[in-house]
C-alpha positions as a Markdown table, in Angstrom:
| # | Residue | x | y | z |
|---|---|---|---|---|
| 1 | Met | 1.7 | 9.9 | 16.7 |
| 2 | Ile | 0.9 | 9.7 | 20.4 |
| 3 | Arg | -2.8 | 9.3 | 19.8 |
| 4 | Leu | -2.1 | 6.6 | 17.2 |
| 5 | Ala | 0.2 | 4.8 | 19.6 |
| 6 | Ile | -2.5 | 4.8 | 22.2 |
| 7 | Phe | -5.1 | 3.7 | 19.7 |
| 8 | Thr | -2.9 | 0.8 | 18.6 |
| 9 | Ala | -2.2 | -0.2 | 22.3 |
| 10 | Leu | -5.9 | -0.1 | 23.1 |
| 11 | Ile | -6.9 | -2.4 | 20.2 |
| 12 | Phe | -4.2 | -4.8 | 21.2 |
| 13 | Leu | -5.3 | -4.8 | 24.9 |
| 14 | Val | -9.0 | -5.1 | 24.0 |
| 15 | Phe | -8.5 | -8.3 | 22.0 |
| 16 | Cys | -6.0 | -9.6 | 24.5 |
| 17 | Ala | -8.8 | -9.3 | 27.1 |
| 18 | Leu | -11.6 | -10.7 | 24.9 |
| 19 | Arg | -9.7 | -13.7 | 23.4 |
| 20 | Pro | -6.3 | -13.9 | 25.2 |
| 21 | Ala | -5.4 | -17.6 | 24.4 |
| 22 | Ala | -6.3 | -17.3 | 20.7 |
| 23 | Phe | -5.1 | -13.7 | 20.0 |
| 24 | Leu | -1.7 | -14.2 | 21.7 |
| 25 | Ser | -1.2 | -17.7 | 20.3 |
| 26 | Ala | 1.9 | -18.5 | 18.2 |
| 27 | Ala | -0.3 | -19.5 | 15.2 |
| 28 | Asn | -2.2 | -16.2 | 15.3 |
| 29 | Leu | 0.9 | -14.0 | 15.6 |
| 30 | Ser | 2.6 | -16.0 | 12.8 |
| 31 | Ser | -0.5 | -15.5 | 10.6 |
| 32 | Met | -0.5 | -11.7 | 11.2 |
| 33 | Ala | 3.2 | -11.6 | 10.3 |
| 34 | Tyr | 2.5 | -13.3 | 7.0 |
| 35 | Gln | -0.7 | -11.4 | 6.2 |
| 36 | Leu | 0.3 | -7.9 | 7.2 |
| 37 | Pro | 2.8 | -7.2 | 4.3 |
| 38 | Glu | 0.1 | -7.6 | 1.6 |
| 39 | Phe | -1.8 | -4.5 | 2.4 |
| 40 | Ala | 1.1 | -2.7 | 4.2 |
| 41 | Ile | 3.2 | -2.5 | 1.0 |
| 42 | Leu | 0.2 | -1.2 | -0.9 |
| 43 | Ala | 0.0 | 1.5 | 1.8 |
| 44 | Leu | 3.6 | 2.3 | 1.2 |
| 45 | Ala | 2.9 | 2.6 | -2.5 |
| 46 | Ile | 0.2 | 5.2 | -2.0 |
| 47 | His | 2.3 | 7.1 | 0.6 |
| 48 | Pro | 4.6 | 9.2 | -1.7 |
| 49 | Thr | 1.7 | 10.1 | -4.0 |
| 50 | Met | -0.3 | 11.5 | -1.0 |
| 51 | Leu | 2.7 | 13.6 | 0.1 |
| 52 | Thr | 2.3 | 15.4 | -3.2 |
| 53 | Gly | -1.4 | 16.0 | -2.6 |
| 54 | Gly | -2.4 | 13.3 | -5.1 |
| 55 | Ile | -3.3 | 9.7 | -4.7 |
| 56 | Asp | -2.8 | 6.4 | -6.6 |
| 57 | Leu | -6.1 | 4.4 | -6.7 |
| 58 | Ser | -4.6 | 1.9 | -9.2 |
| 59 | Val | -2.2 | 0.2 | -6.8 |
| 60 | Val | -4.3 | -3.0 | -6.3 |
| 61 | Ser | -4.8 | -3.4 | -10.1 |
| 62 | Val | -1.1 | -2.8 | -10.7 |
| 63 | Ala | -0.2 | -5.4 | -8.1 |
| 64 | Asn | -2.6 | -7.9 | -9.6 |
| 65 | Leu | -1.4 | -7.2 | -13.2 |
| 66 | Ser | 2.2 | -7.6 | -12.1 |
| 67 | Ala | 1.4 | -10.9 | -10.4 |
| 68 | Ile | -0.4 | -12.2 | -13.5 |
| 69 | Ile | 2.5 | -11.5 | -15.9 |
| 70 | Ala | 4.9 | -12.9 | -13.4 |
| 71 | Ala | 2.8 | -16.1 | -13.0 |
| 72 | Phe | 2.6 | -16.6 | -16.8 |
| 73 | Leu | 6.4 | -16.3 | -17.1 |
| 74 | Met | 7.0 | -18.6 | -14.1 |
| 75 | Arg | 4.9 | -21.3 | -15.7 |
| 76 | Ser | 6.6 | -21.0 | -19.1 |
| 77 | Leu | 10.2 | -20.6 | -18.1 |
| 78 | Pro | 12.4 | -23.4 | -16.7 |
| 79 | Pro | 14.1 | -23.2 | -13.3 |
| 80 | Pro | 16.0 | -21.1 | -12.3 |
| 81 | Ile | 15.3 | -18.8 | -15.3 |
| 82 | Phe | 11.8 | -18.3 | -14.1 |
| 83 | Leu | 13.2 | -15.9 | -11.5 |
| 84 | Leu | 13.4 | -13.4 | -14.3 |
| 85 | Ala | 9.7 | -13.0 | -13.7 |
| 86 | Val | 10.5 | -10.9 | -10.6 |
| 87 | Pro | 12.3 | -8.0 | -12.4 |
| 88 | Val | 9.8 | -8.2 | -15.3 |
| 89 | Ala | 7.0 | -7.7 | -12.7 |
| 90 | Leu | 8.8 | -4.7 | -11.3 |
| 91 | Leu | 9.2 | -3.4 | -14.8 |
| 92 | Val | 5.4 | -3.7 | -15.3 |
| 93 | Gly | 4.9 | -1.7 | -12.2 |
| 94 | Ser | 7.2 | 1.0 | -13.3 |
| 95 | Val | 5.5 | 1.3 | -16.7 |
| 96 | Ala | 2.1 | 1.4 | -15.0 |
| 97 | Gly | 3.4 | 4.1 | -12.7 |
| 98 | Ala | 4.9 | 6.1 | -15.6 |
| 99 | Thr | 1.5 | 5.9 | -17.3 |
| 100 | Asn | -0.1 | 7.5 | -14.2 |
| 101 | Gly | 2.6 | 10.0 | -14.1 |
| 102 | Leu | 2.1 | 11.1 | -17.7 |
| 103 | Leu | -1.6 | 11.5 | -17.2 |
| 104 | Ile | -1.1 | 13.6 | -14.1 |
| 105 | Ala | 2.1 | 15.5 | -14.8 |
| 106 | Gly | 1.8 | 15.7 | -18.6 |
| 107 | Ala | -2.0 | 15.8 | -19.4 |
| 108 | Arg | -2.7 | 17.7 | -16.1 |
| 109 | Leu | -5.5 | 15.3 | -15.1 |
| 110 | Pro | -6.5 | 15.3 | -11.4 |
| 111 | Ala | -4.7 | 12.4 | -9.7 |
| 112 | Ile | -7.9 | 10.8 | -8.3 |
| 113 | Leu | -9.6 | 10.8 | -11.8 |
| 114 | Ala | -6.5 | 9.6 | -13.7 |
| 115 | Thr | -5.8 | 6.7 | -11.3 |
| 116 | Leu | -9.4 | 5.8 | -11.1 |
| 117 | Gly | -9.3 | 5.4 | -14.9 |
| 118 | Thr | -6.1 | 3.4 | -14.8 |
| 119 | Leu | -7.5 | 1.2 | -12.0 |
| 120 | Gln | -10.1 | -0.1 | -14.4 |
| 121 | Phe | -7.7 | -0.1 | -17.3 |
| 122 | Phe | -5.1 | -2.3 | -15.7 |
| 123 | Ala | -7.8 | -4.5 | -14.1 |
| 124 | Gly | -9.2 | -4.9 | -17.6 |
| 125 | Ile | -5.9 | -6.0 | -19.0 |
| 126 | Gly | -5.6 | -8.6 | -16.2 |
| 127 | Ile | -9.1 | -9.9 | -17.0 |
| 128 | Ile | -8.3 | -10.2 | -20.7 |
| 129 | Leu | -5.0 | -12.0 | -20.1 |
| 130 | Thr | -6.5 | -14.5 | -17.6 |
| 131 | Arg | -10.0 | -14.6 | -19.1 |
| 132 | Gly | -11.4 | -14.0 | -15.6 |
| 133 | Ser | -9.8 | -17.1 | -14.0 |
| 134 | Ser | -6.9 | -17.6 | -11.6 |
| 135 | Ile | -3.5 | -18.5 | -12.9 |
| 136 | Thr | -2.1 | -21.6 | -11.0 |
| 137 | Gly | 0.6 | -24.2 | -11.5 |
| 138 | Leu | 3.4 | -22.0 | -10.3 |
| 139 | Pro | 6.8 | -23.4 | -9.4 |
| 140 | Ser | 6.7 | -24.8 | -5.9 |
| 141 | Ser | 10.1 | -23.3 | -5.0 |
| 142 | Tyr | 8.7 | -19.8 | -5.4 |
| 143 | Ala | 5.9 | -20.4 | -2.9 |
| 144 | Thr | 8.3 | -22.2 | -0.6 |
| 145 | Val | 10.7 | -19.2 | -0.5 |
| 146 | Gly | 7.9 | -16.6 | -0.4 |
| 147 | Asn | 6.2 | -18.3 | 2.5 |
| 148 | Gly | 9.4 | -19.2 | 4.3 |
| 149 | Ala | 11.4 | -17.5 | 7.0 |
| 150 | Val | 14.9 | -16.1 | 7.5 |
| 151 | Trp | 16.2 | -16.3 | 11.1 |
| 152 | Gly | 12.6 | -16.8 | 12.2 |
| 153 | Ile | 11.4 | -13.7 | 10.4 |
| 154 | Pro | 8.8 | -14.4 | 7.6 |
| 155 | Val | 10.0 | -13.5 | 4.2 |
| 156 | Pro | 7.0 | -11.3 | 3.4 |
| 157 | Leu | 7.7 | -9.3 | 6.5 |
| 158 | Leu | 11.3 | -8.9 | 5.5 |
| 159 | Val | 10.1 | -7.6 | 2.1 |
| 160 | Phe | 7.9 | -5.1 | 3.9 |
| 161 | Ile | 10.8 | -4.0 | 6.1 |
| 162 | Leu | 13.0 | -3.4 | 3.1 |
| 163 | Ala | 10.3 | -1.6 | 1.3 |
| 164 | Leu | 9.6 | 0.5 | 4.4 |
| 165 | Gly | 13.3 | 1.4 | 4.6 |
| 166 | Gly | 13.4 | 2.4 | 0.9 |
| 167 | Ile | 10.3 | 4.6 | 1.2 |
| 168 | Tyr | 11.8 | 6.2 | 4.3 |
| 169 | Ile | 15.1 | 7.0 | 2.6 |
| 170 | Val | 13.3 | 8.5 | -0.5 |
| 171 | Thr | 10.7 | 10.5 | 1.3 |
| 172 | Ala | 12.6 | 11.6 | 4.4 |
| 173 | Arg | 16.3 | 11.7 | 3.4 |
| 174 | Met | 16.5 | 12.5 | -0.3 |
| 175 | Leu | 15.9 | 15.7 | -2.3 |
| 176 | Leu | 13.0 | 14.0 | -4.1 |
| 177 | Gly | 11.1 | 13.5 | -0.8 |
| 178 | Lys | 11.6 | 17.2 | 0.1 |
| 179 | Gln | 10.3 | 18.2 | -3.4 |
| 180 | Met | 7.2 | 15.9 | -2.8 |
| 181 | Arg | 6.4 | 17.7 | 0.4 |
| 182 | Leu | 6.9 | 21.2 | -1.0 |
| 183 | Tyr | 4.8 | 20.4 | -4.0 |
| 184 | Gly | 2.1 | 19.0 | -1.7 |
| 185 | Thr | 2.2 | 22.1 | 0.4 |
| 186 | Asn | 1.8 | 24.5 | -2.5 |
| 187 | Ser | 1.7 | 23.1 | -6.0 |
| 188 | Arg | 1.4 | 26.5 | -7.6 |
| 189 | Ala | 4.5 | 28.0 | -5.9 |
| 190 | Ala | 6.6 | 24.8 | -6.5 |
| 191 | Pro | 7.7 | 25.7 | -10.0 |
| 192 | Phe | 8.8 | 29.1 | -8.9 |
| 193 | Ala | 10.9 | 27.5 | -6.2 |
| 194 | Gly | 12.8 | 25.6 | -8.8 |
| 195 | Ile | 11.2 | 22.3 | -8.3 |
| 196 | Pro | 11.1 | 20.2 | -11.6 |
| 197 | Thr | 7.4 | 19.3 | -11.1 |
| 198 | Phe | 7.1 | 17.0 | -14.2 |
| 199 | Arg | 10.2 | 14.9 | -13.2 |
| 200 | Met | 9.2 | 14.8 | -9.6 |
| 201 | Leu | 5.6 | 13.6 | -10.3 |
| 202 | Met | 6.9 | 11.0 | -12.8 |
| 203 | Leu | 9.4 | 9.6 | -10.3 |
| 204 | Thr | 6.7 | 9.6 | -7.6 |
| 205 | Tyr | 4.2 | 7.6 | -9.5 |
| 206 | Ile | 6.9 | 5.2 | -10.9 |
| 207 | Leu | 7.9 | 4.6 | -7.3 |
| 208 | Ser | 4.3 | 3.9 | -6.4 |
| 209 | Gly | 4.0 | 1.4 | -9.3 |
| 210 | Val | 7.2 | -0.4 | -8.3 |
| 211 | Met | 6.0 | -0.7 | -4.7 |
| 212 | Ala | 2.6 | -2.0 | -5.9 |
| 213 | Ser | 4.5 | -4.7 | -8.0 |
| 214 | Cys | 6.4 | -5.7 | -4.8 |
| 215 | Ala | 3.0 | -6.2 | -3.1 |
| 216 | Gly | 1.8 | -8.3 | -6.1 |
| 217 | Leu | 4.8 | -10.6 | -5.9 |
| 218 | Val | 4.2 | -11.1 | -2.2 |
| 219 | Ile | 0.6 | -11.9 | -2.8 |
| 220 | Leu | 1.6 | -14.3 | -5.6 |
| 221 | Ala | 3.7 | -16.3 | -3.3 |
| 222 | Arg | 1.1 | -16.3 | -0.5 |
| 223 | Ala | -1.8 | -17.3 | -2.7 |
| 224 | Asn | 0.3 | -19.5 | -5.0 |
| 225 | Ser | -1.9 | -18.1 | -7.8 |
| 226 | Ala | -2.6 | -14.8 | -9.6 |
| 227 | Asn | -6.1 | -13.4 | -9.9 |
| 228 | Pro | -7.3 | -10.1 | -11.6 |
| 229 | Asp | -9.6 | -9.2 | -8.8 |
| 230 | Tyr | -7.6 | -10.2 | -5.7 |
| 231 | Gly | -7.6 | -7.9 | -2.7 |
| 232 | Thr | -10.3 | -5.5 | -3.8 |
| 233 | Ser | -10.7 | -4.3 | -0.1 |
| 234 | Tyr | -7.0 | -3.6 | 0.2 |
| 235 | Leu | -7.4 | -0.2 | -1.5 |
| 236 | Leu | -9.6 | 1.0 | 1.3 |
| 237 | Leu | -7.1 | -0.4 | 3.8 |
| 238 | Ala | -4.1 | 1.3 | 2.1 |
| 239 | Val | -5.8 | 4.7 | 2.1 |
| 240 | Leu | -7.1 | 4.3 | 5.7 |
| 241 | Ile | -3.5 | 3.4 | 6.9 |
| 242 | Asn | -2.2 | 6.6 | 5.5 |
| 243 | Ile | -5.0 | 8.7 | 6.9 |
| 244 | Leu | -4.5 | 7.0 | 10.4 |
| 245 | Ala | -0.8 | 7.7 | 10.1 |
| 246 | Gly | -1.4 | 11.4 | 9.9 |
| 247 | Val | -0.7 | 11.9 | 6.2 |
| 248 | Asn | -2.5 | 15.0 | 5.1 |
| 249 | Pro | -4.8 | 14.2 | 2.1 |
| 250 | Asn | -4.0 | 17.6 | 0.7 |
| 251 | Gly | -0.3 | 16.8 | 0.7 |
| 252 | Gly | 2.8 | 18.1 | 2.4 |
| 253 | Ser | 3.0 | 16.0 | 5.6 |
| 254 | Gly | 3.3 | 12.4 | 6.8 |
| 255 | Thr | 5.9 | 10.0 | 8.1 |
| 256 | Val | 6.5 | 6.3 | 7.6 |
| 257 | Phe | 6.7 | 5.8 | 11.4 |
| 258 | Gly | 3.1 | 6.6 | 11.6 |
| 259 | Leu | 2.4 | 4.1 | 8.8 |
| 260 | Val | 4.0 | 1.3 | 11.0 |
| 261 | Leu | 1.7 | 2.1 | 13.9 |
| 262 | Ala | -1.4 | 2.3 | 11.6 |
| 263 | Val | -0.5 | -1.0 | 9.9 |
| 264 | Leu | -0.2 | -2.7 | 13.3 |
| 265 | Ser | -3.4 | -1.2 | 14.6 |
| 266 | Leu | -5.4 | -2.4 | 11.6 |
| 267 | Gln | -3.8 | -5.8 | 11.6 |
| 268 | Phe | -4.6 | -6.2 | 15.3 |
| 269 | Leu | -8.2 | -5.1 | 14.5 |
| 270 | Ser | -8.5 | -7.4 | 11.5 |
| 271 | Ser | -7.1 | -10.4 | 13.4 |
| 272 | Gly | -9.3 | -9.8 | 16.4 |
| 273 | Leu | -12.4 | -9.5 | 14.3 |
| 274 | Asn | -11.6 | -12.8 | 12.6 |
| 275 | Leu | -11.3 | -14.4 | 16.0 |
| 276 | Leu | -14.7 | -13.0 | 16.9 |
| 277 | Ser | -16.1 | -14.4 | 13.6 |
| 278 | Val | -17.2 | -10.9 | 12.3 |
| 279 | Asn | -18.0 | -11.2 | 8.6 |
| 280 | Asn | -16.2 | -9.3 | 5.9 |
| 281 | Phe | -19.1 | -7.0 | 5.1 |
| 282 | Ala | -19.2 | -5.7 | 8.7 |
| 283 | Arg | -15.4 | -5.3 | 8.7 |
| 284 | Asp | -15.5 | -3.2 | 5.5 |
| 285 | Leu | -18.3 | -1.1 | 7.1 |
| 286 | Leu | -16.1 | -0.6 | 10.2 |
| 287 | Tyr | -13.1 | 0.4 | 8.0 |
| 288 | Gly | -15.1 | 2.9 | 6.0 |
| 289 | Ala | -16.6 | 4.5 | 9.2 |
| 290 | Leu | -13.2 | 4.7 | 10.7 |
| 291 | Leu | -11.8 | 6.4 | 7.6 |
| 292 | Val | -14.5 | 9.0 | 7.6 |
| 293 | Thr | -14.3 | 9.6 | 11.4 |
| 294 | Val | -10.5 | 10.1 | 11.3 |
| 295 | Met | -10.7 | 12.5 | 8.4 |
| 296 | Val | -13.4 | 14.6 | 10.1 |
| 297 | Ala | -11.5 | 14.6 | 13.3 |
| 298 | Asn | -8.3 | 15.7 | 11.6 |
| 299 | Arg | -10.2 | 18.4 | 9.7 |
| 300 | Leu | -11.7 | 19.8 | 12.9 |
| 301 | Gln | -8.3 | 19.7 | 14.6 |
| 302 | Arg | -6.7 | 21.7 | 11.8 |
| 303 | Arg | -9.5 | 24.2 | 11.9 |
| 304 | Ile | -9.2 | 24.7 | 15.7 |
| 305 | His | -5.4 | 25.0 | 15.3 |
| 306 | Ser | -5.7 | 27.6 | 12.6 |
| 307 | Thr | -8.3 | 29.6 | 14.7 |
| 308 | Arg | -5.9 | 29.6 | 17.7 |
| 309 | Val | -3.0 | 30.8 | 15.5 |
| 310 | Lys | -5.1 | 33.7 | 14.1 |
| 311 | Thr | -6.1 | 34.8 | 17.6 |
């Protein structure tokens, strides 16, 4: 946490020194506040699954599919009945999460393979429904509210704060969160400790699906359209945020407070690179290199720590 806080502060200070007027401008800070929740909520969606030692690679596809179905309903239903599209989108996310849970907890498939398959499956459904094109013509009121502010705080940021609070309560304060960590620490011993592994994994992946749907609804309001291949780079960002936050890829450890710092550091980095006119390909290269570097550094640190404990 201390290293991550220093890393976040360094990124902020570097871009403040390079482009102080542009980076600290009200327009740039407002843009960051509206853009940050899109990938930050996806990182929250992956977080519980990584605590169990698994992962959900389908979150972006689930978010897009939820947004597509919500967009179709909003276009077909009259106001204010079109707001029923919101709970329907969340239901789509829960069904998608339950599908992942059944494949992992029921069929015993490795999480990375199961969700890699459902990533393509849900994306394929989205492409069939939209025929590869964007869904537009949404009610203007939805975009107005979704891009508005409450007491000066952007609505997408409020959604992220609520989602963050929900994930914190589940993973840090509830029995389900303790079961996730214990299962991630030792999945073989978990059943002997009385942990209902099937139920726990099902709830974990349903929670992930619902969080992904929340991200899809935020993206729908921001883009004012639904697209089956929106945010393809967000998956890398969501995984990178969790790794930066100190979440163990093997499961068992990680906090949402680290997620907040990781989200801020990557948002500062993304915004600063935009101001320096760095293209998206170079940015993805940087994110990939950062992910590998952090994982190697964490691995070496754990090895050094285990060596010291043995001696």
